[in-house]
N, C-alpha and C positions, 0 to 999 in steps of 0.2 A: 643346727638351726638353719642352716642353708637348706639342705633338704628337705626338713620339717615344713619349712614354709613352702617350699613348690609341689609336694606330696599330696595335698587338696587339689591341687589345680588337676595336676596327673588322672586324679579319681574323677574331676568332672570332665577333664578330655575322655578318656575311654567311657564315659558314661553319657557322652552327648550327640556321638555320633546314630544311637540306635533311638534316639527323642527324635533327630531332626529326619530320621527316615520316619518315624512314627507319624512325624506332624505332615510329612511332603506326601506318604501316602494317603494319609487324611482327607487333606487338602482335594487330591486328585477322587478322591472317593466323594467327596462332596459335590466336585465338580459334574461327576455325574449322575446325583442322585437331581437337582432341579430335572433337569430332560426327561427322568422317569415320572415325575412328579408332575411335570407339566401340562395343561390340559388346551386344548382348541376346544371351540364350540361356535355355532350358528345361531344367532342372531334376525330374526326375518321381521321386518318393518315395511312402510306400506307406502312409501312416498315420492312422489317426484318433488321436481323443483327445490326451492330454500328447505325446508326439511330435509330433502334427501343430504345436501350439500350438508349439513349441520350433520346429521347422524352418522354420515362417512367421515367427518371427522375427528365425531368424538370414539369412533371405533378407532380413526391410525391413530389420534393420540393416546389412546388407554394403550397400546398395544406397544406404543415408542414408550410408553412410562413405566413399562416394566419388563423384566425379561422371561418370565415364565407361563403367561398364559396369553392366548393370541384366541381374536373374536372376528368370526369371517362375517360381516354384514351381507346381508342376501333381504331381493327386495320381489316375493314371488307374485305382488299384483298390488291388486286394491285392495280394503281394509275388507271387502265380502270375500275376495279370492283369497288372501289372507286366511283366512279364518277358515273355510271350505279344504282348502289346502291342508293347514294343521291336523283338522278332523281327521284325512284322508292317512295324512302320512303316519298319523298317529296309531292308528289303524294297521298299520302295515309296520309299524316299528321302525320308521324313519323318520319321526319329529324332529324340531329345532329342540334348543336347552331353551331356549329362549325367545319368546314373541309376542310381537305387539297384536293385542285385539281392541278393535274399535268397545265405545262406550258399552254399545247397546248389545255387545255379546259376552256383559259383564256377569250374568244369573247363570246363562251358557256354562261357560267357564268352571264358574264356581263351583255346579252341581257335575260337571263330567266325568271327575275320579280320575283326573288324568295329569292334575296341577299339583307342584309343592306348594303351599301357600309360603308368599315371599317373607312375610315374618318368622317364621319357621325358618326358611334357609338362613337368612340372617343371623337368627341366632344361634343357630346349627354351628354357624363358621366364625363364630365371632365377632362378628359385628354389633357396635350396639346404636343402636337408631332411633332416635327421637320422635315415634311416628307422634307424637303429639304435636309435635311442629308443623304437622300440613294442616294446611287452610282447612279449615271445621268445612266448608262446603264440599272439598274433595275427599274430608273423613269420613263424610254420612254418604258419598257416593261408591267410595269404592272401597268400605269395609265388609266385615261379615256380622252378623247378629250378636257376636261377643266382641265388635269393635274391631277385630285385627285384619290387617290388609293382605288380604289372598294374592293380589298382585301388585308392581310397583305404578302409582300414576305416572306417566313419561311427558306425553304433547300432549297440556292443557289449553285448550281453548274456549270460548264460550261467543255470543253472540253478542256482537252491538249495533250499533247506527252510526255510519256514516255520512259526512256532510259533505259539500262542495259548497264553499263559503262563498267563492264568489261568488255560485249563481245565485244563492242565497239575498247576496248585498245588493245582487243587480237587479232583485225582483223585490226590494226594498226592506228585508226582512233582516234585523237585527239582533231578535232574540233566538235560541236555539230552542228547538222543541223538546220538553223532558215530560209531556204529557200525551195521552194519545190523538185529544182533541186538538193539543197545539200543535202536534203533528197533520192532521190532519189540515189545519188554515195554515200550514205552510206550505204545504204540500197546492194547495188551492190558490195560494198567492203564486208560487210557481207559474201555476197552467193562468191560471191570468197573464203573469208577463210573457206569456208564449215558450213557455218549456214544456214540449210534450211529453215528457217523462217525470215528472217530478220526483218519483218515487220508483225505484225497480228491489223486483224479487223474483226468487226461484220456487217460491212456493215450497219450500226446504220443512218438512214438520219438523224436524230436529229446530229449527227457531220459531214454528211457529206456534206448535204443539208445547213441544217440550220446553224451551226457553223460556216463552210467554209466560206459561203458566204458571212456571214455578216461581217467576218475578214475583207474579201476581199473588203466588200463594194460596191457588186452587189446584190440588192433584189430578191427574187425568187419568185415576184408577183408584179402588179403596184399598185396604190394608196397607195405609199407608204407604201409596205408588207402588207395591208390591212387595216393599223391604218386610214387612211382619208375616211372609209363607205365600204359599202358589195358590190360593184363594180366593185371588182378588179378582176382581172386573172393573171395565172401563168405566169412568163415568164424562168422558169429555164432549158427550152430545148435549150436553144441559150445562145451565149455568153461564161462566165465565169466559170460557171457549168457544161455546155456540154465538155467545153475545159479541165477541172478538171477530169469529171467522163472517161474522152475516154483516160487521164492521167492514172489513177487508172486502167483503163481497161487493160493498155498495164502492167502496173507494175503486176497485177495478171497472164497476159498469159506469163509473164519472171520469174513466182515466187518468185519475188522481194515482195512482196504483199499477204498476205495467208491468205483467208478467217476463222473465228471461226470454222467455221464445219469442216475444213479441218487439224482441228490438233488433237491433239492426246484425248486430253480432251472434244472439243468441244465448250470449251468456253473462249471467247478471253482473261479474265484477269488470267485467272488461265494460259493459254500457256505459258503468259508471265511471272509470279509468279514462273510457275517450271523451268524457264530458255528454255522453247521450243523455245522461238520468243523474238527475242531479242529489239523491239522497239514497242510501242502500241500506238492505239489511242484509249483514256478512257476519261470517266469523273473523275474531282474532287473528284468524291466521291469514286472510288475505289480506292481511298489511302488506306484506312485503312484493305483491302483485301491484299495492295501489302505489307504495312509495316509490319500484321502480318503473311508474309510468312517468312520473315525472309533475303528474300533477301538483298546482303550486299552491293549495291551501284546501288543506281537508282537516275537519275538526273530527271525531271521535268521541262519542256519549253512549253511556250505557242505553240499551234499547226504553223507551215510556213505558208507562204503566197509567193505568187510568186515576183521574185525578181522586176519585172518591175511595182508593185503594193505598197500601203501603206496601212499601218495596222489600220484596226478600233475595234474597240471594239466586244468581243465574245458576244452572247446570252445568258440571266441568264437561266438556264435551273433549273429542279426539280422542286418546289411547291408553291402555295400562299396559305393562308387561309381564309374561306370564311365564314361571316357569315351569316346563313339561317335564312329565317321569319318564325315568326310565334308563338314567344315565347313572358310572359311575361317582365318587367321593371327589375324583379329581376336576369333573366337568363341571363338579356343583360347585368349589372350589375357586374353579375362575367364574363362572355365573356371578357368586356374589362377589368377587372383586369389582368384576365390570359395574355388579348394580350399585355396590361403593359408589364407585368414581364416576356413574350417572348422577348422584345423588349429590354431589359434590356443588358447593354455590357456584362458583365460577362456571357450571357446565349448564347449571338453569341457568344464569345468565347471558348464556353464549344462545341458547336455546332462544330464547326473549328477544334479544338484538338480531338475531338474523334471519327469524323466521314470523314472530307475531305468536306464537303461541305463549303461554302464561308460565308463572313459576310456581311450585306444587309446594315450598313451607314457606310460612310465616316470613322466617328469616330474610330469605332472598324479595318476597315482596314486600317487607319494612325499605330495605335497602336502594330497590327501584325506587319505591314511592318517596324516598327523602333524595331521590336527585332523577325523577320524572323527565328533565328534561333530554338524556344520554337513551332514553330507551323510546321505540313505537308507540305513538300516540296510544292505541289499540289495546297495546300491553296496560297504559295505564288506566283506559276503559273500563277493562278486560276485569282489571284486580277489582278496581271499584264494584265492580259489577257482580261479582264473585261472590269477594268479603263483604257483602251489604248488611249481610244481618250476624246480628250474635247469638238466636238461635238458628242454626240454617235448616232452610229446607231442603227435601230431598227428594232429587228426580228421580224419575221411573225407571225401577229393578221389575221387568216384566218378560215372560218368557216368549220365543219370537218375538220379540220386540220389533226387526228389520221388516217379516212382513207385517205387520201392523203398520210400519211407516207406509211401504207402499200403498196397502189399501186403503188409509187415509188420502194419500196423494190421487188415487185414482179416482176418487167419490170425490173428493175436493174439483178437481179437475173437469169434473162430470157438472157438477154446480157454477162452476164459473163459463163455463161452456152455455152454460143456460140452458141446459137438460132436465135440472133438478134445482130444487132450492136445497139451502146449508145445511138446515137443520134437516133433510131428507139425505143427505149427502153426509152428515153428522152420524146419524144413527145409524147406518148400513156399515157405515167403517165402526161401529162402535159394536156392531155383533160378529163383524167378520172377527174384529181384534178378541171377542169372548170366546167365540169357537178357537182361536188359538192359543186361549189362555188356558181353556179346557183339555188341550190336545197336549199342549205342554204337561200340564200336570198330569195326565195318566201318562208321562213318557217319564219324569221325573220321579212322583209319587204313587204312583197306582192306584186303579182304580177307588171310589169313595167308598168306604166301609156302609155294609147295609144299615138302614136306620133299626134300631131295637125296637122289636113287638110292643 
């Protein structure tokens, strides 16, 4: 009986060592597999200052949060330089796996044939993303005709009005302007009270053409601002934009609105933070510089509208992240993991707190609006502006749009200097823009077919 009771133990004792050896060998093998499957990749972004610091923090935190993947964050230059370098490196098969491209490069990237759509990447690697949770204005701007995200909205900004309420109070102004007429009256009161620079702007078309037109519900081009195909033509030399720019030219002539170049510093944000100017058109992302300046009493509001108009949502500016073709599955697994990390609510909130850029999902926007005192005033105003309409208007999606911005700026500057009137300036810019659209159409769609006999 004694031997019988111990006999099974001896059997287990003899069989255990091979099992242990197999387990040890298996564990040793597993230790080597992650290194083989691990991947590192480059992420190109285009920032300095607070946003650059936030991106570095996100990259470092991602690398520290897991052992398998590593992201190398690189700053090749400005938005324009990054886009040009991306094109050049792709042609040389030296492109980054993930790159930040500014808003106006969206159509070029969509049609480039060089990208992996982000919605496809995330699905392929098992990530369930609630794309419908993205703010409607962001969805309408960054999705394709099937409503799918080709890129990941990342650092989203919009235009707002900054006000130095100390300056306004000293001029006897108690009510903050919400219409263009009220803004003009405010500027006149400031001017009468001795404020040499009531309102400052760098006359950036991103604000004065794109943001204002979208907020007012006025398209700058037909075919749904270019979203319905490549056959679009510009419309901004007539209607609301012409009326608005003629109004701004009059303000400029009467010294109610001062160009950034005419201020002591030559920079519009700095002219506001130093107290030289009382009001400012700028991006929500300017908040960090304004807060750091120590200016004590600053209010931020959505851009005004005309009193006879209805407010629509503004345009998401900033940039989105594009996944480039040409990499193996291990790299794409790493990119997908990083994208999932960036979408996490705490990381959206980090960008908002540190930079003035806006959250991209309704979930995080609602969290911020429930606790507005713990976030920059520009972020709160920006969410109000970006999410102002239940049926979002769409911003421009037009070919060679950076060149159109340059043409608009050149002609508007000539009007401000008295070399032509504003109607002539916008007409010339529109003609140049239509020529750019035609060239873009020929580049991507080929010549139009000959008409039938």
